[in-house]
ZAMARGU-4260 file (C-alpha; in steps of 0.2 Angstrom, whole numbers, plus 5000, padded with zeros to 4 digits):
<rodrens>
0) 5003/5075/4897 | 4996/5059/4897 | 5007/5044/4905 | 5006/5025/4905 | 4996/5015/4917
5) 5004/5010/4931 | 4994/4996/4938 | 5005/4989/4953 | 5020/4989/4964 | 5032/4976/4963
10) 5047/4967/4968 | 5059/4953/4960 | 5070/4944/4969 | 5084/4930/4963 | 5092/4918/4977
15) 5105/4906/4973 | 5099/4894/4991 | 5082/4890/4998 | 5078/4880/5012 | 5060/4874/5017
20) 5057/4865/5035 | 5040/4860/5041 | 5037/4865/5058 | 5027/4849/5064 | 5028/4854/5083
25) 5027/4872/5084 | 5010/4879/5092 | 5008/4896/5079 | 5021/4891/5063 | 5019/4879/5051
30) 5035/4883/5042 | 5052/4890/5041 | 5061/4897/5026 | 5078/4902/5023 | 5084/4911/5005
35) 5104/4918/5002 | 5111/4924/4990 | 5132/4920/4985 | 5145/4933/4992 | 5144/4949/4981
40) 5161/4960/4977 | 5166/4963/4993 | 5159/4946/5002 | 5143/4950/5009 | 5130/4938/5009
45) 5113/4942/5009 | 5100/4930/5022 | 5082/4932/5021 | 5073/4920/5033 | 5050/4921/5036
50) 5039/4909/5047 | 5023/4906/5040 | 5008/4905/5052 | 4996/4886/5052 | 4979/4895/5053
55) 4970/4908/5045 | 4978/4920/5033 | 4995/4912/5034 | 5004/4928/5040 | 5022/4929/5040
60) 5036/4935/5051 | 5052/4940/5039 | 5070/4943/5045 | 5084/4949/5034 | 5103/4952/5038
65) 5101/4969/5023 | 5092/4983/5033 | 5090/4992/5016 | 5080/4976/5010 | 5068/4975/5027
70) 5064/4992/5027 | 5057/4991/5007 | 5051/4973/5007 | 5044/4973/5025 | 5052/4964/5040
75) 5062/4964/5056 | 5080/4968/5052 | 5092/4954/5061 | 5113/4951/5062 | 5113/4934/5056
80) 5123/4921/5057 | 5124/4912/5043 | 5135/4896/5038 | 5134/4886/5020 | 5140/4868/5019
85) 5142/4855/5002 | 5149/4857/4987 | 5144/4868/4972 | 5133/4859/4960 | 5124/4846/4973
90) 5115/4851/4989 | 5118/4864/5001 | 5117/4861/5019 | 5115/4875/5032 | 5117/4882/5051
95) 5107/4897/5054 | 5108/4909/5071 | 5099/4925/5077 | 5086/4931/5088 | 5067/4931/5083
100) 5055/4946/5089 | 5053/4939/5106 | 5073/4939/5109 | 5071/4918/5110 | 5089/4911/5101
105) 5083/4902/5085 | 5095/4889/5079 | 5091/4881/5060 | 5102/4866/5053 | 5099/4855/5039
110) 5113/4841/5032 | 5113/4834/5016 | 5122/4815/5012 | 5138/4821/5001 | 5132/4810/4987
115) 5115/4818/4987 | 5111/4826/4968 | 5100/4839/4962 | 5083/4836/4951 | 5070/4845/4944
120) 5058/4834/4953 | 5048/4848/4961 | 5053/4861/4953 | 5044/4875/4941 | 5033/4886/4946
125) 5026/4882/4966 | 5008/4882/4972 | 5013/4892/4989 | 4995/4886/4998 | 4991/4903/5003
130) 5009/4907/5011 | 5010/4928/5010 | 4994/4928/5002 | 4989/4944/5016 | 5005/4953/5009
135) 5004/4950/4989 | 5003/4939/4974 | 5017/4929/4976 | 5024/4920/4960 | 5038/4908/4965
140) 5048/4899/4951 | 5060/4884/4958 | 5076/4878/4946 | 5082/4863/4955 | 5078/4854/4972
145) 5083/4840/4987 | 5077/4831/4999 | 5088/4835/5016 | 5094/4819/5025 | 5092/4829/5041
150) 5088/4844/5050 | 5084/4854/5067 | 5075/4872/5070 | 5078/4876/5087 | 5065/4890/5094
155) 5073/4893/5114 | 5077/4875/5119 | 5061/4867/5110 | 5064/4856/5092 | 5049/4861/5081
160) 5053/4852/5067 | 5053/4833/5065 | 5065/4822/5074 | 5079/4813/5061 | 5070/4795/5063
165) 5051/4804/5065 | 5036/4796/5050 | 5033/4812/5040 | 5014/4809/5042 | 5004/4821/5032
170) 5017/4831/5027 | 5025/4829/5008 | 5041/4830/5015 | 5052/4835/5030 | 5064/4847/5022
175) 5070/4851/5005 | 5082/4863/4996 | 5082/4873/4980 | 5095/4877/4970 | 5090/4892/4960
180) 5074/4902/4966 | 5066/4919/4958 | 5052/4927/4968 | 5040/4939/4960 | 5027/4949/4973
185) 5014/4959/4965 | 5012/4968/4983 | 4997/4971/4993 | 4996/4989/5000 | 4999/5011/4992
190) 5010/5014/4982 | 5017/5030/4974 | 5023/5033/4956 | 5031/5049/4950 | 5035/5051/4932
195) 5051/5062/4928 | 5069/5062/4933 | 5068/5055/4950 | 5054/5043/4945 | 5048/5036/4928
200) 5057/5042/4913 | 5057/5040/4892 | 5070/5027/4889 | 5072/5022/4872 | 5082/5007/4877
205) 5068/5000/4888 | 5054/5004/4874 | 5045/5017/4885 | 5048/5022/4902 | 5061/5016/4914
210) 5062/5019/4934 | 5079/5015/4940 | 5079/5008/4959 | 5092/5014/4971 | 5097/4996/4976
215) 5097/4990/4960 | 5086/4985/4945 | 5072/4995/4937 | 5056/4994/4931 | 5049/4998/4911
220) 5032/5003/4907 | 5031/4997/4887 | 5018/5005/4878 | 5011/5004/4861 | 5007/5021/4851
225) 4990/5026/4858 | 4998/5027/4877 | 4991/5009/4883 | 5001/4998/4893 | 5008/4983/4882
230) 5019/4976/4895 | 5026/4980/4915 | 5045/4973/4917 | 5054/4974/4932 | 5072/4968/4933
235) 5082/4964/4947 | 5099/4969/4950 | 5105/4952/4944 | 5095/4951/4930 | 5081/4941/4932
240) 5062/4949/4930 | 5045/4947/4931 | 5036/4951/4915 | 5016/4954/4915 | 5011/4957/4897
245) 4992/4964/4891 | 4982/4958/4875 | 4975/4970/4871 | 4984/4983/4880 | 4977/4991/4896
250) 4969/5009/4892 | 4972/5027/4903 | 4956/5031/4908 | 4943/5035/4896 | 4923/5036/4899
255) 4917/5034/4916 | 4910/5018/4921 | 4915/5011/4903 | 4920/4994/4907 | 4936/4986/4897
260) 4943/4968/4896 | 4961/4960/4894 | 4971/4946/4896 | 4986/4945/4905 | 5001/4933/4906
265) 5016/4933/4919 | 5033/4927/4914 | 5047/4924/4928 | 5066/4921/4924 | 5067/4909/4912
270) 5049/4902/4913 | 5036/4910/4900 | 5016/4913/4904 | 5017/4904/4919 | 5000/4913/4928
275) 4989/4918/4914 | 4970/4927/4918 | 4958/4943/4915 | 4959/4959/4921 | 4943/4972/4918
280) 4947/4991/4920 | 4935/5005/4924 | 4938/5022/4925 | 4925/5028/4941 | 4923/5044/4947
285) 4942/5046/4957 | 4950/5032/4952 | 4957/5019/4939 | 4947/5003/4945 | 4955/4984/4939
290) 4951/4967/4944 | 4962/4956/4941 | 4955/4938/4940 | 4971/4922/4937 | 4963/4908/4927
295) 4980/4898/4927 | 4986/4887/4935 | 4971/4881/4946 | 4979/4888/4963 | 4979/4906/4958
300) 4961/4906/4953 | 4961/4908/4974 | 4968/4925/4973 | 4959/4935/4964 | 4966/4955/4967
305) 4960/4972/4962 | 4968/4988/4960 | 4962/5007/4963 | 4974/5019/4953 | 4973/5038/4956
310) 4979/5054/4950 | 4990/5064/4964 | 4996/5077/4952 | 5002/5081/4936 | 5017/5072/4937
315) 5011/5057/4948 | 4999/5043/4954 | 4995/5034/4970 | 4989/5016/4970 | 4981/5004/4982
320) 4983/4986/4979 | 4971/4973/4990 | 4964/4955/4988 | 4948/4956/4981 | 4940/4940/4992
</rodrens>
């Protein structure tokens, strides 16, 4: 039986709050970011903290207080002491405490003036300036923002961000908060996808094949009448989505070495077609080869990637996604 192409593996996550702090005094990391969600029905608060290196490929170290997400998305599980301040509808302050991978205490404090307001300035799709480029093609969408009044990041006993009154120098800002972010990742590395009761199964509701995830959300493969992939849709547990549409739809493997081209567009949350580009497909001797060439926006053109999808057995495929450069 012929199944639609599974071109990559993705993650889409919505976070209610996000803080970004530059670290001009840290010897290795240029920035630290914090994301959190409002309490769930059981009162649990999901927290994610990550540091980005200043040099080279800008490797990141991730910390999560959810062991399931730490295993799937990658990163270190840590108990994280987290306290949010401020009023709903205003910029929110935060206090975070945990121990890093070197067992050093990390303390992050961000404060706002109670009269500050949120703005759309700087919102929308964000150029991540190479952040996470060794791990994924990243789509990062912000709803509203504000610049913080003061902040401190202690690693051990040292403050590695700005002093309150220190000039920001060549940095665009010192510390910022965003209310409502949606992050989509096309993950680099290997993955497997199965067809059947425990994987992608036919779903009239989804308009094709649907795979549900154990921690919530699902992935849909929507094909045309010839089995060509028209849309790939990843929905989070709270309803946000990452959609990749293809025109013309991506075909299954045809004649060996025959090259076919399609346009693709990526939509995330309420923002349609925020990334556009072209993908070339070719059926090699052992794998279905796809070359991805983002064309818009300009920063995305620096991040081409490729997929190699091979048949593992009659009901499953395996894939490898890597940066093309």
